[in-house]
VOMI-395749 format. One record per residue (C-alpha): z, x, y. Coordinates in steps of 0.5 Angstrom, whole numbers, plus 500, padded with zeros to 3 digits. Each point is the difference from the previous one (the first is absolute). Layout:
BEGIN
+-----+-----+-----+
:   Z :   X :   Y :
+-----+-----+-----+
:   Z :   X :   Y :
...
+-----+-----+-----+
***
This chain:
BEGIN
+-----+-----+-----+
:   Z :   X :   Y :
+-----+-----+-----+
: 394 : 035 : 180 :
: 504 : 494 : 502 :
: 501 : 498 : 492 :
: 503 : 507 : 499 :
: 504 : 499 : 506 :
: 503 : 494 : 498 :
: 501 : 502 : 493 :
: 504 : 506 : 503 :
: 504 : 496 : 504 :
: 502 : 495 : 495 :
: 502 : 506 : 495 :
: 505 : 503 : 506 :
: 503 : 493 : 501 :
: 501 : 499 : 493 :
: 504 : 506 : 499 :
: 504 : 499 : 506 :
: 502 : 493 : 498 :
: 502 : 501 : 493 :
: 502 : 507 : 499 :
: 503 : 499 : 493 :
: 493 : 497 : 497 :
: 496 : 505 : 496 :
: 494 : 497 : 502 :
: 501 : 501 : 507 :
: 502 : 507 : 499 :
: 494 : 501 : 495 :
: 495 : 497 : 506 :
: 503 : 505 : 505 :
: 499 : 506 : 495 :
: 493 : 498 : 500 :
: 500 : 499 : 507 :
: 502 : 507 : 501 :
: 496 : 503 : 495 :
: 493 : 498 : 501 :
: 495 : 502 : 506 :
: 493 : 496 : 499 :
: 494 : 505 : 502 :
: 496 : 496 : 504 :
: 493 : 502 : 500 :
: 497 : 494 : 503 :
: 504 : 502 : 507 :
: 498 : 507 : 500 :
: 493 : 499 : 498 :
: 500 : 495 : 506 :
: 503 : 505 : 505 :
: 495 : 506 : 497 :
: 494 : 496 : 501 :
: 502 : 498 : 507 :
: 501 : 507 : 502 :
: 493 : 501 : 497 :
: 497 : 495 : 504 :
: 502 : 504 : 506 :
: 497 : 506 : 498 :
: 493 : 497 : 498 :
: 500 : 497 : 507 :
: 503 : 506 : 504 :
: 495 : 505 : 497 :
: 494 : 495 : 499 :
: 499 : 501 : 493 :
: 494 : 496 : 497 :
: 502 : 499 : 492 :
: 496 : 496 : 495 :
: 503 : 499 : 493 :
: 495 : 498 : 494 :
: 504 : 497 : 494 :
: 496 : 499 : 494 :
: 502 : 494 : 496 :
: 497 : 499 : 493 :
: 501 : 493 : 496 :
: 505 : 494 : 502 :
: 507 : 503 : 498 :
: 504 : 495 : 504 :
: 506 : 505 : 501 :
: 494 : 505 : 503 :
: 498 : 495 : 505 :
: 507 : 499 : 503 :
: 501 : 507 : 500 :
: 493 : 502 : 504 :
: 501 : 494 : 505 :
: 507 : 503 : 501 :
: 497 : 506 : 502 :
: 494 : 497 : 504 :
: 505 : 496 : 504 :
: 505 : 507 : 501 :
: 494 : 504 : 502 :
: 497 : 495 : 505 :
: 507 : 499 : 503 :
: 500 : 507 : 502 :
: 493 : 501 : 502 :
: 497 : 502 : 494 :
: 493 : 497 : 498 :
: 500 : 498 : 493 :
: 494 : 497 : 495 :
: 501 : 498 : 493 :
: 494 : 502 : 496 :
: 500 : 495 : 494 :
: 497 : 501 : 493 :
: 499 : 496 : 494 :
: 505 : 502 : 494 :
: 493 : 502 : 496 :
: 498 : 505 : 504 :
: 499 : 507 : 496 :
: 504 : 506 : 502 :
: 493 : 504 : 502 :
: 498 : 494 : 505 :
: 507 : 500 : 503 :
: 500 : 508 : 501 :
: 493 : 499 : 503 :
: 503 : 495 : 505 :
: 506 : 504 : 501 :
: 495 : 506 : 502 :
: 497 : 495 : 505 :
: 507 : 499 : 503 :
: 501 : 508 : 500 :
: 494 : 501 : 504 :
: 501 : 494 : 505 :
: 502 : 503 : 507 :
: 503 : 493 : 502 :
: 505 : 501 : 494 :
: 506 : 505 : 502 :
: 504 : 498 : 494 :
: 499 : 497 : 493 :
: 504 : 498 : 494 :
: 499 : 496 : 494 :
: 505 : 495 : 498 :
: 503 : 500 : 493 :
: 500 : 498 : 494 :
: 492 : 501 : 498 :
: 497 : 496 : 495 :
: 501 : 503 : 493 :
: 493 : 503 : 499 :
: 501 : 504 : 506 :
: 504 : 507 : 500 :
: 504 : 500 : 506 :
: 501 : 507 : 501 :
: 492 : 501 : 500 :
: 500 : 495 : 506 :
: 506 : 503 : 504 :
: 496 : 507 : 499 :
: 494 : 497 : 503 :
: 503 : 499 : 507 :
: 499 : 505 : 505 :
: 506 : 504 : 501 :
: 500 : 499 : 507 :
: 500 : 493 : 500 :
: 505 : 500 : 494 :
: 506 : 497 : 504 :
: 504 : 498 : 494 :
: 500 : 507 : 498 :
: 498 : 499 : 492 :
: 495 : 505 : 500 :
: 501 : 506 : 495 :
: 499 : 504 : 507 :
: 506 : 496 : 503 :
: 504 : 500 : 494 :
: 499 : 507 : 499 :
: 502 : 502 : 507 :
: 506 : 495 : 499 :
: 503 : 504 : 494 :
: 500 : 507 : 504 :
: 504 : 496 : 506 :
: 494 : 498 : 505 :
: 502 : 493 : 502 :
: 494 : 499 : 505 :
: 497 : 494 : 496 :
: 506 : 497 : 495 :
: 499 : 494 : 495 :
: 502 : 494 : 504 :
: 506 : 497 : 495 :
: 503 : 506 : 499 :
: 500 : 502 : 507 :
: 503 : 494 : 502 :
: 506 : 501 : 495 :
: 501 : 506 : 503 :
: 500 : 498 : 507 :
: 504 : 494 : 499 :
: 506 : 505 : 497 :
: 499 : 504 : 506 :
: 501 : 494 : 505 :
: 507 : 499 : 496 :
: 502 : 507 : 500 :
: 499 : 501 : 493 :
: 499 : 507 : 498 :
: 497 : 502 : 493 :
: 502 : 507 : 500 :
: 504 : 501 : 493 :
: 500 : 493 : 498 :
: 498 : 498 : 493 :
: 494 : 495 : 501 :
: 497 : 496 : 494 :
: 493 : 498 : 501 :
: 498 : 494 : 496 :
: 492 : 500 : 499 :
: 495 : 506 : 501 :
: 494 : 497 : 503 :
: 495 : 504 : 504 :
: 502 : 495 : 506 :
: 507 : 500 : 500 :
: 504 : 504 : 494 :
: 497 : 507 : 500 :
: 499 : 501 : 508 :
: 507 : 497 : 501 :
: 503 : 505 : 495 :
: 497 : 505 : 504 :
: 502 : 498 : 506 :
: 507 : 500 : 498 :
: 499 : 507 : 497 :
: 498 : 502 : 506 :
: 507 : 498 : 503 :
: 504 : 504 : 495 :
: 502 : 494 : 496 :
: 501 : 500 : 492 :
: 494 : 496 : 497 :
: 500 : 496 : 494 :
: 494 : 496 : 499 :
: 500 : 494 : 494 :
: 494 : 496 : 498 :
: 499 : 495 : 494 :
: 501 : 505 : 495 :
: 507 : 502 : 502 :
: 505 : 500 : 495 :
: 507 : 497 : 503 :
: 498 : 498 : 507 :
: 507 : 498 : 502 :
: 502 : 507 : 498 :
: 496 : 503 : 505 :
: 501 : 495 : 506 :
: 508 : 500 : 499 :
: 500 : 508 : 501 :
: 496 : 498 : 507 :
: 502 : 500 : 507 :
: 494 : 497 : 502 :
: 495 : 496 : 496 :
: 493 : 498 : 502 :
: 497 : 495 : 495 :
: 492 : 498 : 501 :
: 499 : 497 : 493 :
: 498 : 492 : 502 :
: 505 : 498 : 494 :
: 505 : 495 : 503 :
: 507 : 501 : 500 :
: 499 : 507 : 496 :
: 506 : 503 : 503 :
: 507 : 497 : 499 :
: 507 : 501 : 502 :
: 502 : 504 : 494 :
: 494 : 505 : 501 :
: 503 : 503 : 506 :
: 506 : 503 : 503 :
: 504 : 498 : 505 :
: 498 : 502 : 507 :
: 492 : 501 : 498 :
: 495 : 499 : 504 :
: 494 : 495 : 498 :
: 493 : 501 : 503 :
: 496 : 494 : 497 :
: 493 : 501 : 500 :
: 498 : 495 : 495 :
: 498 : 493 : 501 :
: 498 : 494 : 496 :
: 500 : 492 : 501 :
: 504 : 496 : 496 :
: 498 : 493 : 501 :
: 502 : 499 : 507 :
: 504 : 506 : 501 :
: 498 : 507 : 501 :
: 504 : 505 : 497 :
: 500 : 508 : 499 :
: 502 : 504 : 494 :
: 508 : 500 : 502 :
: 504 : 494 : 498 :
: 502 : 500 : 507 :
: 506 : 495 : 500 :
: 503 : 503 : 494 :
: 500 : 507 : 503 :
: 501 : 499 : 507 :
: 507 : 501 : 500 :
: 500 : 506 : 496 :
: 495 : 504 : 504 :
: 501 : 503 : 507 :
: 493 : 499 : 503 :
: 494 : 495 : 497 :
: 493 : 498 : 502 :
: 499 : 493 : 500 :
: 494 : 497 : 497 :
: 496 : 498 : 504 :
: 501 : 503 : 506 :
: 502 : 507 : 498 :
: 494 : 505 : 498 :
: 494 : 495 : 501 :
: 500 : 500 : 507 :
: 502 : 507 : 500 :
: 493 : 502 : 496 :
: 496 : 496 : 505 :
: 503 : 504 : 506 :
: 499 : 507 : 497 :
: 493 : 498 : 499 :
: 499 : 498 : 507 :
: 504 : 507 : 502 :
: 495 : 504 : 496 :
: 495 : 497 : 504 :
: 503 : 501 : 506 :
: 502 : 507 : 499 :
: 493 : 502 : 497 :
: 496 : 497 : 506 :
: 505 : 504 : 504 :
: 498 : 507 : 496 :
: 493 : 498 : 501 :
: 501 : 499 : 508 :
: 503 : 507 : 500 :
: 495 : 503 : 497 :
: 495 : 498 : 505 :
: 504 : 502 : 506 :
+-----+-----+-----+
***
């Protein structure tokens, strides 16, 4: 935040000191246009509110995370989720399994967690080894403990407009847009990527809010044709710097869900430096949708616990 402040101050200073400089004017135009959608700050604010809810209602929640294999990125994600849960007052245990585990055995382990009365919420960290069908694993999770909203039951309800348990990343996108007063009704939205975890449920959420949605993927011809027509681009491919300046129109909103480590840098799907002066709003990577995904996982758990508490009253 301090770095952004000084960058903003410098652009103001340069513009005022040198009115004839094209560089200064260009910088000032950039300053006027770009709003950084700060998912990290919003996630922090939301999690503070969840902590108060947990303490006030005396909610006892315990999450079990199933982690298969030794994927370094998955390990980081799981540890971040555990830390956030503990900060809020939610218990979290990680159940680790070797990458060689069979699909049948993994389903058996999930069945045991479904039956464990000490476990209130259950999630499976993706990706899974190639010999395991992720859909079969997600279907094995008891819908009452499915706090990721990825089962056929919850995905089906979402398609009919019921948003009681929504997949965390898409939910985080919508919540971040809401925070900045960005409505979707009547907007042309281009979603790049159609996974069950992000693209498909995100498209449904946008349709539920009366957006006109185009979903693009690896087989889409002339991606730029679709992105240039979009008011909002939501991209989740993991392809570094896929979205470039010439692929967007002036004033476009960029929601960058992709993340990839290149040498020492973590980057998203959008070529941030080239497009930030052309779009009106953009999420940073990191610090945009990632923190919101974890915050929405916590929210889903807290809301599930509150519903359960009401049923027992």
